[in-house]
C-alpha positions in Angstrom: -21.7 -7.0 0.2 -21.9 -10.3 2.0 -22.4 -9.8 5.7 -19.2 -10.6 7.5 -19.5 -12.3 10.9 -17.2 -13.2 13.8 -16.3 -16.9 14.0 -15.0 -16.8 17.5 -15.2 -20.2 19.2 -15.2 -22.0 15.9 -12.4 -24.1 14.3 -10.6 -22.7 11.3 -11.5 -24.4 7.9 -9.7 -27.6 7.0 -7.6 -26.6 4.0 -4.5 -27.8 2.2 -2.3 -25.0 0.8 0.0 -25.5 -2.2 3.3 -23.9 -1.3 6.5 -23.6 -3.4 9.7 -24.0 -1.3 13.2 -24.5 -2.6 11.8 -25.0 -6.2 9.6 -27.8 -5.0 5.9 -28.1 -4.4 4.8 -28.8 -0.8 1.4 -29.4 0.8 0.8 -27.5 4.0 -2.4 -28.2 5.9 -4.2 -26.2 8.5 -3.1 -28.8 11.1 0.5 -28.0 10.2 -0.1 -24.4 10.8 -2.4 -24.4 13.8 -2.5 -27.7 15.7 -1.1 -27.3 19.2 0.0 -23.7 18.6 -1.0 -20.2 19.5 -1.2 -18.4 16.2 -1.9 -14.8 15.1 -3.3 -14.6 11.5 -3.9 -11.5 9.5 -5.5 -11.5 6.1 -5.5 -8.8 3.4 -6.7 -8.1 -0.1 -3.5 -8.7 -2.0 0.3 -8.9 -2.0 2.1 -5.7 -3.2 -1.0 -3.5 -2.7 -0.3 -0.2 -0.9 -1.7 -0.5 2.6 -0.7 -4.1 2.8 2.9 -3.3 1.9 3.4 0.0 3.7 1.8 -0.8 7.0 -0.1 -4.1 7.6 2.7 -6.6 6.8 5.7 -4.6 8.0 4.3 -3.8 11.4 3.4 -7.5 12.1 7.0 -8.4 11.0 8.4 -5.6 13.3 6.4 -6.7 16.3 7.0 -10.4 15.9 9.5 -10.6 18.8 7.0 -8.9 21.1 4.3 -11.4 20.0 6.8 -14.3 20.6 7.5 -13.0 24.1 3.7 -13.1 24.8 3.1 -16.7 23.9 2.5 -16.5 20.1 4.2 -19.4 18.2 3.7 -18.0 14.7 2.3 -15.1 12.7 0.6 -16.0 9.4 -0.2 -13.7 6.5 -3.0 -15.0 4.3 -4.0 -13.6 0.9 -5.8 -14.9 -2.1 -2.6 -15.0 -4.1 -0.6 -17.9 -5.5 2.6 -19.1 -3.8 5.0 -17.4 -6.3 3.5 -14.0 -5.6 3.5 -14.5 -1.9 7.1 -15.7 -1.9 8.3 -12.7 -4.0 6.4 -10.3 -1.7 8.0 -11.8 1.4 11.5 -11.2 -0.2 10.6 -7.7 -1.2 9.4 -6.9 2.3 12.2 -8.8 4.0 9.4 -10.4 6.1 11.4 -13.2 7.7 9.2 -13.2 10.8 6.0 -14.0 8.9 4.7 -17.3 7.5 3.2 -16.5 4.1 0.1 -18.5 3.4 -1.0 -18.6 -0.3 -4.8 -19.1 -0.4 -4.7 -19.1 -4.2 -8.1 -20.7 -4.6 -9.7 -18.7 -1.8 -10.8 -21.9 0.0 -9.6 -20.9 3.5 -10.9 -17.3 3.0 -14.3 -18.6 1.8 -14.4 -21.1 4.7 -13.9 -18.1 7.1 -16.7 -16.3 5.4 -14.3 -13.5 4.4 -14.3 -13.9 0.6 -15.6 -10.7 -1.0 -16.1 -9.6 -4.6 -13.6 -7.0 -5.8 -14.3 -7.3 -9.5 -14.8 -3.5 -9.6 -11.0 -3.2 -9.0 -10.1 -6.0 -11.4 -9.2 -8.2 -8.4 -11.9 -10.8 -8.7 -12.6 -12.6 -5.4 -10.3 -11.5 -2.5 -10.1 -11.6 1.2 -11.7 -8.9 3.4 -9.1 -7.4 5.7 -9.1 -9.0 9.2 -7.0 -10.5 11.9 -7.5 -13.3 14.5 -6.0 -15.1 17.4 -6.2 -18.8 17.0 -5.4 -21.4 19.7 -5.0 -25.0 18.7 -7.1 -24.4 15.6 -10.0 -22.6 17.4 -10.6 -18.9 16.9 -10.4 -17.0 20.2 -10.6 -13.4 18.8 -11.3 -11.7 15.5 -10.8 -8.1 14.4 -12.8 -7.5 11.2 -12.5 -4.3 9.4 -15.8 -2.3 9.1 -17.8 -2.9 6.0 -17.2 0.5 4.5 -16.4 1.5 0.9 -12.7 1.2 -0.1 -10.2 -0.7 2.0 -10.6 0.3 5.7 -7.7 -0.4 7.9 -8.7 0.4 11.5 -8.7 -2.7 13.7 -6.7 -5.6 12.1 -3.3 -4.0 12.7 -0.5 -5.5 14.7 -0.7 -3.1 17.6 -4.4 -3.7 18.2 -3.8 -7.5 18.2 -0.8 -7.2 20.6 -2.7 -4.9 22.9 -5.5 -7.5 23.0 -3.0 -10.3 23.9 -1.2 -8.1 26.5 -2.0 -4.4 26.9 1.3 -4.0 28.8 3.5 -5.7 26.1 6.8 -4.1 25.5 7.1 -2.9 21.9 10.3 -2.4 20.0 11.7 1.2 20.2 11.8 3.2 17.0 15.4 4.5 16.7 17.0 6.4 13.9 20.6 7.6 13.6 21.3 10.4 11.1 25.0 9.9 10.5 27.9 10.6 8.1 30.5 8.2 6.8 33.7 8.0 8.7 32.3 10.0 11.7 33.8 8.9 15.0 31.0 10.5 17.0 28.5 8.6 14.9 30.3 5.3 15.5 30.3 6.1 19.2 26.6 6.7 19.2 25.8 3.5 17.3 28.1 1.5 19.7 26.2 3.0 22.7 22.9 2.0 21.2 24.0 -1.5 20.5 25.5 -1.9 24.0 22.1 -0.9 25.4 20.1 -3.3 23.3 18.6 -0.8 20.8 18.0 -1.8 17.2 18.4 1.2 15.0 18.1 2.4 11.4 21.2 4.1 10.2 20.6 6.9 7.7 24.0 8.2 6.3 23.8 11.6 4.8 26.3 13.0 2.3 27.7 16.5 2.5 25.4 17.9 -0.2 22.2 17.4 1.8 23.4 16.8 5.4 23.1 20.4 6.7 19.6 20.9 5.2 18.2 17.6 6.4 19.6 17.8 9.9 18.7 21.5 10.2 15.1 20.7 9.1 14.6 17.7 11.4 16.6 18.6 14.5 17.6 22.2 14.3 21.3 21.1 14.5 23.7 20.9 11.6 26.1 18.2 12.8 26.0 14.4 12.8 25.0 12.3 14.5 21.5 13.2 15.4 19.5 10.4 17.2 15.8 10.0 17.4 14.0 7.5 19.7 10.3 7.0 19.5 9.8 10.3 17.7 11.9 12.2 20.3 15.0 14.1 19.4 17.8 12.9 21.7 20.6 14.8 19.9 24.2 14.0 19.4 26.4 11.2 20.9 27.0 13.1 24.1 23.3 13.7 24.5 22.6 10.1 23.9 25.1 9.1 26.6 23.3 11.3 29.1 19.9 9.9 28.0 21.1 6.3 28.5 22.6 7.1 31.9 19.3 8.6 33.1 
């Protein structure tokens, strides 16, 4: 495998990307993406691949507001895929906070020294997985995955990058409400969360599985059951006490 090296202190390659927007072709240059901006870029082997779809892209999308509060103007996702694939992947992932950059010819990735041979997987030439912080086109920091067999994912994740930018950055809370349709207590709990600025995932459970699911995850049989950052808060009344405290 080609030896991968950090390019901190160097300018990003001068490349023009062919992008499809609103059924029209558009040229996007590296100046368009980086000039006068603080940018976080992460690059990965391919759209729709498992780790990229389950963890790498979603977490950057989720932490985008935290990056913005800490001076990051844009988050770019680069892959050696064409613009049609990248556009469809963005729709599939609902990744509205991420700028998808189709490096279809691998020019940017090659210029970064990150183009690797994955012909054993039938992928051809692809990007090694890495992330970097770029200020006005100059690389300040790179996190390059170790050159190990397979597809290591240890250092190019969103949390590592945000911790580098600001170790004390406030990250979004992970909130889930297990609810049932038409439940007034569930509506009350969700209203309390909204009033206190929490963004939550609502998981409605029908009566065929509600008791089993709630019993398994919380030890309680009634809805709602609220979890915040992996901690069971409980029902609406328990949530109210938690928020008051």
